N, C-alpha and C positions, 0 to 999 in steps of 0.2 A: 252773823247780824252785827252790824256796829252799834256802839251804845252811844248815847247822847254824851256821855263822859269822855269817850274816846275821841269824839268829834270836837269837843271842846278843847281837848289836850291837843289834837292835831291844829286846830285853829291857832292855839297858842304858840305851838312850834313854828308856825308859819308867821308869826308876828300879829295875828289878828285877835281882836277882842270881840267876843259875843256876848249880846246883853239883849235884854227885852226892851222893846219900845212899844208899849201898849200891847197890841195883839201881834206885833211884827218881831221878826228877829232882826236885830241890826248887827251889822259886821263894820268894824272899823280898824284900820283904814280900808274902806270900800276898794280903792283902787289896787290894793295888793292882794285881793281875793281872786284867785284864778277861777275862770268860768266853770271848769269841772267840778272845783270843791265848792263853788257857789251852788251848782245843781245838786250836790250831795246835800248841802245844808238845807236847800229847798225841800228835799225829799225827806228830811228828817225834822223839819220845822216844829211840828206839834210837840214831839219827844224833847227837842231842845228847849223849847219855851217852858215846858213842864219841869225839866231838870233845872233850868237857870231860876224858875220860881222857887222850886223846892230849896236849891242851894241858898238863895237870897233870904228865905225865911227860916232857915236852920233845920229844915227837914233832911232826913238821911236820903241817899240816893234811892233806896228802895221804895220810898214814899212817893216819888215823882210821878209814877204811872197813875197813882190814885187821885192825882190832881186832874187828869184827863177823865177819869171814870167820874169824879165829882161833876165835872162840867156837863158831862152826858146826862147824868141824874138831873141836874138843874134844868137842862134843856128839855126834859120831859122823855128822855129816850127809854127810860125804864118804868115808865107809869103803868104799863101793862104786863110787867113782869111777874113770873109766878112767885109764890111765897118762899120757895127754897132759894130762888136767885136774889131776892130782896135781903133775905137773912144773910146770904153770903157776903153781899154788898155791904150790909151793916157792920158785919164782923170786921171787914177790912178797913171800913172808915173810922170806927169806934175809937181806935188808938192814935189816930192822926190829929195832932193838935195844930190845926190850920183852919181859918174860917170857912174857906170854901168846902172842905171836907165836912166840916160840922153842919154847915147849911145844906149840904147834899143828904146828909143823914137825917136831917130834920125834914126835909122833902120826902124821903123814903118813908118815914113813919106816917108823915101826914097823908100821902097818897095811898098808903096800905090801909088807911082808915076810911078811905072813900073821900077825901078832902079833895079839893080842886086847886091846889096851890100855883098851878102853872097858869091858871088864867086870872089870878087875883093880883 
């Protein structure tokens, strides 16, 4: 499986720059991006966006997947998870000094206590 970092390096080798534009992946100059490579970037968009965000905020590459997990938690995808899953997620998020991850950790604790943070 190709990593976001490897795709980033391949883009640079091709003379392309990858960056976040909100929730979109921007490639510049777009004209120089071959269609097959553009398809590959689209397939790995969420990993690339997380990796770019982690890089921009000074997180190590191994923390990048946790940004995706944090978004899932904040979207309520783990609201009905069992205690073991919630504890595993909490352990993973605790050490990551990123606002998104810390907010997800708060949500996990809040919903574990029967709070309804998703609807407030």
